[in-house]
C-alpha positions as CSV (number, residue, x, y, z in Angstrom):
1,M,42.3,-47.9,-14.7
2,A,43.7,-44.5,-15.6
3,A,41.3,-41.6,-16.0
4,E,40.6,-40.6,-19.5
5,A,42.7,-37.6,-20.5
6,H,40.8,-34.4,-21.5
7,P,42.0,-32.5,-24.5
8,G,42.3,-29.3,-22.5
9,G,44.2,-31.0,-19.7
10,G,43.0,-32.8,-16.6
11,S,40.6,-35.8,-16.6
12,A,37.0,-36.2,-17.6
13,N,36.2,-37.1,-14.0
14,G,37.7,-33.9,-12.8
15,W,35.6,-31.8,-15.3
16,V,32.5,-33.6,-14.1
17,V,33.3,-32.7,-10.5
18,V,33.9,-29.0,-11.6
19,G,30.6,-29.0,-13.5
20,V,28.7,-30.4,-10.5
21,V,30.2,-27.9,-8.2
22,A,29.4,-25.1,-10.6
23,F,25.8,-26.3,-10.9
24,I,25.4,-26.6,-7.1
25,S,26.8,-23.1,-6.7
26,L,24.3,-21.7,-9.2
27,V,21.4,-23.4,-7.5
28,C,22.5,-22.3,-4.1
29,G,23.1,-18.8,-5.4
30,G,19.6,-18.7,-6.8
31,V,18.1,-20.0,-3.6
32,A,20.0,-17.4,-1.6
33,L,18.8,-14.6,-3.9
34,R,15.2,-15.8,-3.6
35,A,15.6,-16.0,0.2
36,A,17.1,-12.5,0.3
37,S,14.2,-11.2,-1.8
38,H,11.6,-12.8,0.4
39,L,13.3,-11.4,3.5
40,R,13.5,-8.0,2.0
41,E,9.8,-8.0,1.1
42,A,8.9,-9.3,4.6
43,R,10.8,-6.5,6.1
44,N,9.2,-3.9,3.8
45,H,5.8,-5.4,4.5
46,M,6.4,-4.9,8.2
47,H,7.5,-1.3,7.7
48,C,4.4,-0.7,5.5
49,V,2.1,-1.9,8.2
50,S,3.9,0.3,10.8
51,R,3.5,3.4,8.6
52,L,-0.2,2.8,8.1
53,K,-0.6,2.3,11.8
54,S,1.2,5.6,12.5
55,M,-1.3,7.4,10.2
56,G,-4.1,5.6,12.0
57,I,-2.9,6.9,15.3
58,A,-2.7,10.4,13.8
59,L,-6.2,10.1,12.4
60,H,-7.5,9.1,15.8
61,T,-5.6,12.0,17.4
62,F,-7.1,14.4,14.8
63,N,-10.6,13.1,15.6
64,D,-10.0,13.5,19.3
65,S,-8.7,17.0,19.0
66,V,-11.0,18.4,16.3
67,G,-14.1,16.3,16.8
68,Y,-14.2,14.6,13.4
69,L,-12.0,13.0,10.7
70,P,-10.6,14.9,7.8
71,S,-12.5,15.0,4.5
72,E,-11.3,15.9,1.1
73,H,-14.8,16.6,-0.2
74,D,-14.6,20.2,0.9
75,P,-12.6,22.3,-1.5
76,N,-11.7,24.6,1.3
77,R,-10.0,21.9,3.3
78,P,-6.5,20.6,2.8
79,T,-5.6,17.1,1.6
80,F,-5.9,14.7,4.5
81,Y,-2.2,14.3,4.4
82,K,-1.7,18.0,5.2
83,A,-4.4,17.8,7.9
84,L,-2.4,15.1,9.6
85,L,1.0,16.9,9.7
86,P,0.5,18.4,13.2
87,F,-0.3,15.0,14.5
88,M,2.7,13.4,12.8
89,E,5.2,15.7,14.5
90,A,5.6,17.5,11.2
91,E,3.4,20.7,11.7
92,N,5.9,22.9,10.0
93,A,6.7,20.7,7.0
94,A,6.6,22.5,3.7
95,D,4.3,21.2,0.9
96,N,5.8,18.1,-0.6
97,A,8.5,17.8,2.0
98,P,9.9,14.2,2.4
99,M,7.6,12.2,4.6
100,V,8.8,8.7,5.2
101,S,5.4,7.6,6.7
102,Y,3.6,8.5,3.5
103,L,5.5,6.0,1.3
104,C,5.3,2.2,0.9
105,P,8.8,0.9,1.3
106,S,8.1,-1.9,-1.1
107,R,7.9,0.8,-3.8
108,R,10.3,3.6,-3.0
109,D,11.7,6.0,-0.4
110,V,12.1,9.7,0.1
111,R,15.6,9.7,-1.3
112,T,14.3,8.9,-4.8
113,V,10.8,10.5,-4.6
114,P,10.7,13.3,-1.9
115,G,7.2,14.6,-1.4
116,K,5.3,11.6,-2.9
117,R,2.7,9.4,-1.3
118,D,1.6,5.8,-1.9
119,Y,-1.6,5.5,0.2
120,G,-5.2,6.6,-0.6
121,Y,-8.8,5.6,-0.5
122,A,-11.7,4.5,-2.7
123,S,-14.0,7.5,-3.2
124,S,-17.8,7.5,-3.0
125,D,-18.8,7.0,-6.6
126,G,-22.4,7.7,-7.5
127,E,-24.5,4.8,-8.8
128,T,-21.9,2.1,-7.9
129,S,-21.4,3.3,-4.3
130,V,-23.3,1.6,-1.5
131,G,-22.4,4.4,0.9
132,T,-19.8,7.1,1.7
133,S,-16.1,6.8,2.2
134,V,-14.9,8.6,5.3
135,L,-12.1,10.7,3.7
136,D,-14.4,12.2,1.0
137,A,-17.6,12.4,3.0
138,P,-19.5,15.7,2.4
139,E,-20.5,15.7,6.1
140,L,-18.1,15.7,9.0
141,V,-17.7,12.2,10.1
142,N,-16.4,11.3,13.6
143,L,-15.5,7.8,14.8
144,G,-18.8,7.6,16.6
145,K,-20.8,7.9,13.4
146,I,-19.2,4.9,11.7
147,I,-21.8,2.2,11.6
148,N,-20.5,-0.1,8.9
149,G,-21.0,-3.7,10.0
150,R,-19.5,-3.9,13.5
151,G,-18.4,-0.3,13.2
152,T,-14.8,0.9,12.9
153,T,-13.4,-2.6,12.7
154,N,-15.3,-3.1,9.4
155,T,-14.6,0.2,7.7
156,L,-11.5,1.0,5.6
157,L,-9.8,4.3,5.8
158,L,-6.6,3.9,3.7
159,S,-5.0,1.4,1.4
160,H,-2.5,1.7,-1.5
161,L,-3.2,3.4,-4.8
162,W,-2.3,1.4,-7.9
163,L,1.0,2.6,-9.6
164,D,2.8,1.2,-12.6
165,P,6.2,-0.1,-11.5
166,D,7.8,1.8,-14.4
167,H,6.5,5.0,-12.7
168,Y,7.7,4.4,-9.1
169,T,10.3,7.2,-9.6
170,G,8.0,9.5,-11.6
171,G,6.0,9.8,-14.8
172,D,2.5,9.1,-13.6
173,P,0.3,12.2,-14.0
174,T,-1.7,11.3,-10.9
175,D,1.4,10.9,-8.6
176,L,1.5,14.6,-7.7
177,G,2.5,14.3,-4.1
178,W,0.8,14.4,-0.7
179,A,0.1,18.1,-0.8
180,T,-2.6,17.6,-3.5
181,K,-6.0,16.1,-3.3
182,N,-5.4,13.4,-5.9
183,N,-5.6,10.6,-3.4
184,S,-8.7,8.7,-4.3
185,R,-9.6,5.9,-6.7
186,T,-13.0,4.7,-8.1
187,I,-14.8,2.4,-5.7
188,S,-16.4,0.4,-8.5
189,Q,-13.0,-0.9,-9.7
190,P,-11.4,-4.0,-8.2
191,A,-8.1,-3.8,-6.4
192,I,-5.2,-5.2,-8.5
193,P,-1.5,-5.7,-8.1
194,D,0.9,-3.1,-9.5
195,D,2.3,-5.6,-12.0
196,N,-1.1,-6.2,-13.5
197,P,-1.1,-4.2,-16.8
198,A,-4.8,-3.7,-16.6
199,G,-4.3,-1.3,-13.7
200,S,-4.9,2.4,-14.1
201,N,-5.3,5.6,-12.0
202,R,-8.9,4.3,-11.2
203,H,-7.7,1.4,-9.1
204,I,-6.7,0.6,-5.6
205,G,-3.6,-1.6,-5.8
206,G,-0.1,-2.2,-4.6
207,P,3.2,-4.0,-4.8
208,H,2.6,-6.6,-2.1
209,T,2.0,-10.2,-3.4
210,R,0.3,-11.4,-0.2
211,G,-2.4,-8.7,-0.4
212,L,-2.7,-5.1,0.6
213,P,-1.9,-3.9,4.1
214,S,-4.9,-1.6,4.7
215,L,-5.9,0.7,7.6
216,F,-9.2,0.3,9.2
217,A,-11.1,3.0,11.2
218,D,-10.2,1.4,14.5
219,A,-6.5,1.9,13.6
220,H,-5.8,-1.8,13.0
221,V,-4.1,-2.9,9.8
222,G,-5.5,-5.9,8.0
223,I,-4.4,-7.7,4.9
224,F,-6.8,-6.8,2.1
225,R,-7.0,-9.5,-0.6
226,Y,-7.1,-8.3,-4.1
227,D,-10.1,-10.5,-4.7
228,Y,-11.9,-9.4,-1.6
229,P,-15.7,-9.7,-2.4
230,N,-17.0,-6.7,-0.3
231,F,-14.8,-4.0,-1.8
232,S,-17.5,-1.3,-2.1
233,Q,-19.2,-2.1,1.2
234,V,-16.1,-2.0,3.3
235,W,-15.2,1.6,2.4
236,A,-18.7,2.9,3.1
237,Y,-18.9,4.1,6.7
238,D,-22.7,4.4,6.5
239,N,-23.3,1.0,4.9
240,R,-25.7,-1.1,7.0
241,D,-25.3,-4.4,5.0
242,K,-23.7,-7.2,7.0
243,I,-20.2,-7.8,5.7
244,T,-17.1,-9.8,6.6
245,S,-14.0,-7.7,6.6
246,P,-10.4,-8.9,6.2
247,P,-8.7,-9.9,9.5
């Protein structure tokens, strides 16, 4: 039987084949794009962990050299980012110089936002605090003083600060750069993803969907779930309550 002619030329069967091929191409293209996106995020996640670990090593070296960890509570002390510069092989870096290790690669890089930072900590916060965060402790805290749970493995030092994706390249009044002390968030607020519109400059949060890579006081990086139930306790180095930290 002859194939039915199509008004535009060719046969109906031919157009069906073309349509199927086009559909398969679209599906395969979509799969490929999603796979590339997942691969890119996995790579960025790995680099983010590496950058946090490099700051963890610098914090430990600072502690070994000076005898305590930096604190932003003292108005006469520099931001902890500036305190770490000599231990990040950047002793002579000018204020707000590009520092790759201070940025989360899932958000941005120094080519678009030189001098910015993406990491910070939950500050000690009056009535809602169950203890004191290391980086804003009024006393000088060394690693030996950290008693939270099992000690340094149960105490957070750094995580991500929430930032509206629309402000990754600028526009957030709290995103002033690593040379300022605007690096803390309120300990009483939950951690939420960047794409959650309920976020504000009071929240810990970040761009990672799997959870927040976060630096602990023993310099390991664990994945900190957004719904982690012991948020206040895990930041408090002097908290004596038994807690279970992220891995």
